[in-house]
N, C-alpha and C positions, 0 to 999 in steps of 0.2 A: 418424445420423452414424457414419462409420467412424473408428475410432481412428487417430490419426496415430502413426506408428511411434515418433518421438522426442518426443512431446508431453510437456511438463512439467505442463501444466494443461489439462484439457478440461472443458467445460461443455455439457451437453445439458439445456436448461431448457424445460420445458413451460409453466410459468407461475410468477410470483411476485406475491403480493399482501400489502400491509401489513395488519396487524391493524386491523379496523374499516373498511377501504377498500371502496368499492363495486365498483371495477374493478381488474383486474390492472395492475401497474406495468410488468411485463415479461412477454412471452409469445413462445413459438416461437423460441428462440435456440439456436444451436450455435456453439461457439467452441473452437478448439484452438490452444494457444500452445506453440511449439517453442522450445527454448533458443536464445538469440541473436537472436530475432525481435523486431520492433517492430510492435505492433498499435495502431492509433488508433481509438477509438470516438468518433464525432461525432454530434451531434444537437442539436436545439433545447433551450433551457432547459426543464427539467421532463420531458424525454423518457425519463429513467431511467438516464442514464450513471452517476451517483453510486451509485444502487441496484445496478447491475451491478457496479461496482467493489467495493462492500461485500459482495456475494455471493461474488465471486472471492476476496476477502480473508478469507472465513470469518466476517465480522461479521454477516451476515444468513443465514438468518432468526434473529430473536431468539425466545426461548421465551415470548413473550407473545401468541401468536396469529397471527404472520406465517405465511403459507403459501407454501412453495416445493415445487413438484413437478418433479422431474428428478434428474439425477445430476451429480456433480462428481468428476473423477478428478484427484488431485494426487499427483505423484511416485509413480505406480503404485498408489495406494490409492483405491478407488472408494467414494464416499459417496452413498447414495441418499436422496432426500427424497420424501415423499409419503405416501399412504395406507398405514398400517401400519408405516411406517419411523419410527424414533426415533433419528436419528443423533446421535452425541456427537462434537463436534469439540474437540480440545485446542487452545485458542487460541495457546498458546506454541509448540506443535509446528507449527501451521499457519503462524505468523509466521516460522518458520525457512525456509519455502518461499515465502511470499507476503508482501511488505511493502506497506503502503498509505499513501500520503500523501493525506489528505483535502483538500477544497477550502480549508478554513481551516487553514493550516499550524500555527497556534498549538495546535491539538488534537493534533498529533503530538509537540510538544516537551513535556518534563516540567514546565517552569516552576519546578523546585526547585533548579536549578543557577545559580550566580552568573554564570559566564562562558560564552561560546559554546564554548570549548574543553572545559569541564567538561560541557556539555550533549552535545557530540559523543562524549565518553568514556563517557557513561552506559551505552549499549547494549553497548559493548565490555567495560566492567567487569562487567556482568551475564553476559556470555558467558565471563568468565574470561581475557580476553586479557591477556598480560603488559604491564605499564605501558610498557616501552620500545617494544614493538610498537604499542601504542595511540598513543603520541606520533608515531611514524613514519607510521602510517597516516593520522592526523588531519592532520599537516603536509602529506603528499603530496596528499591530497584537497583541502585548503584551497588549495594552490597551483593545482591543476587547475581549481577553481571560482572562483579569484580572491577568496577570502574570508579570506585570511591576516590582513588587518588587523582582521577581526571577532573573531578568537579571544580576545583579552583583554577584549572588550566585555561589558557586562551583557546577558545573553540576553533579559531582559525589556524592554529599551529599543531594540529594533531596529525598523526600518521594516518594512512588510508584505513588500516584496520581499526584504529581508535575512533576514527570518524564514523566508520560503519557501526561500531558498538554504540556510540552516542546516538546515532540516528535510529538504531533499533530500539534503544531505551526511550527516545522521544516518541517513537511510534507506539510502543507498548503503553506509555503513560496516557496516550490518547484514548485507550480502552475501546477502540472499535472492535466489534465482535468478529469481523473478518479482516485478516491481515494478508496482504499480497506482498511477498518478499521476492524481489528479483535478484538472483544471485546473492542470497543472504549471508553466505559464508566467505564471499570473495575478500581476500586480503587479511583474513583472520588466521592466526596460528592455531594449532590444535587445541590449546587450552582455552582460548577465547571462543572458538567454535563450540567446544563442549559446553561452556557456560551459556 
């Protein structure tokens, strides 16, 4: 694979296999993501889309026997996986560049905040964003996504589609340049999907 001049994230994957698995889940993949681009990965259920997303988000391989052979270049830093390589990934640093929304949006939300607005503020608080800027950013994104009426609601009592919209909003507020969205429109009606 030839490096793309302005790629934010590149993957050259020879293979990935989960610990204890008999076969590789992923093999022979090259991917280059440029800023501002949209890339859709499609395939049947069980084809490895979620696994690929987790590799891109730095969540795989885990250190319990998963095997990844290849390289990932993120924001100009190359990380090699495979024989003799012992890469160390800083998950917090990686998340500044790549945010991932898993299939189950509930896994993205903290579950410790009472309201949707507080849930959306959590990442901004951790990043040290001033409170006034937080409120403005949350309000603007809530208007854009049509979820303003959800802000005062209990974040633990949302429908699946509402939960997904809130998780998408929280991910967007994190402002990572690369977003990996696993089944991003699952559970959303046509209007919410359009927004």
